[in-house]
N, C-alpha and C positions, 0 to 999 in steps of 0.2 A: 209301547207302541207295537201295533200288530205287524206280523211278517209281511203282509201285503203292502201296507203303507211304507214299511222300511224298504221294501224292494222298489217301490215307485220312487221314493226320494233318492235312493242310492243311484239308480239308473238315470233319473232325471239329472242329478248332479253331474254325472259323467257327460251327458248330452250338453248341458249348459256350460261346461268347461271347454268343450270343443266348439260349440256354435253359439252365436248370440241368441237372445231370447226370441227374436222374430223368426230366425231360421229354424228353431226347434219346432217341428210340426207334431200334431197329435199322432198321425200315423207312425212317426219316428218314436214317440213316447210309447206307443202300443207295441212296437217291434222291440224296443229296448227292454221293456218291463215284462212282456209276455202277458200283459193284462189289457183288457178291452178299454176303450174310451170311457164307457160308463163306469167300469171299475175304477179307473184312474180318478175320474172326477167325483165319484162317490166318496173316495177317501180324502181328496185334496180340495175339491170345490171347482176350480177352473185352472186354466194354465197360469194366469197371473198368481193365483194363491199358491199354486204349486211352486212356482219360482220363489216366492217369498218364504215358503216353508223350507226349500232347500237352502236358501241363504241363511235362515235362522238356524237350521241344524248344522250345516257344514261350514259356514263362514263365521257367523256370530256365536255359534255354540250355545244358543238358548236352551237347547234340549239336553245338554250335557255340562252339568256344573263343573266336572273335572276337565273340561276342554280348555286347558290353559296353555298358552304359547309363550315360552320364555323370551324375554327381551331385556335389553339393557336400558337403563334410565337415560343413557346418552344417545339412544336411537331416535332418529327422526321419524315422523309419521310415514313418510314416503319410503324410508328404509324398512320400517316395520311392515307396511303393506307388501313390499317386494319380498321380504323374507318369508312372510306368512303365505303368500301365493306359492313360493318355491316349496315351502313346507307341505302345503296341501297337495301339490303334484306328487 
């Protein structure tokens, strides 16, 4: 992954952690990344695709096969999600 796209995803992740999808504006993305709207969407497609890429990379870990989160077989799904969110913070 190139440096520009990595910068976009990292900073978009921070914004989406603080604000819901609707409240994250393109000007906020531009300010957070230091990259123009055209540059952001050149690398990600559009805001919805950017959000999906952020989830894929930082939540589901599709881009990192070593992104394993330890959990017990006795952990419920709700407990796992809570622990995982705490871990991500």
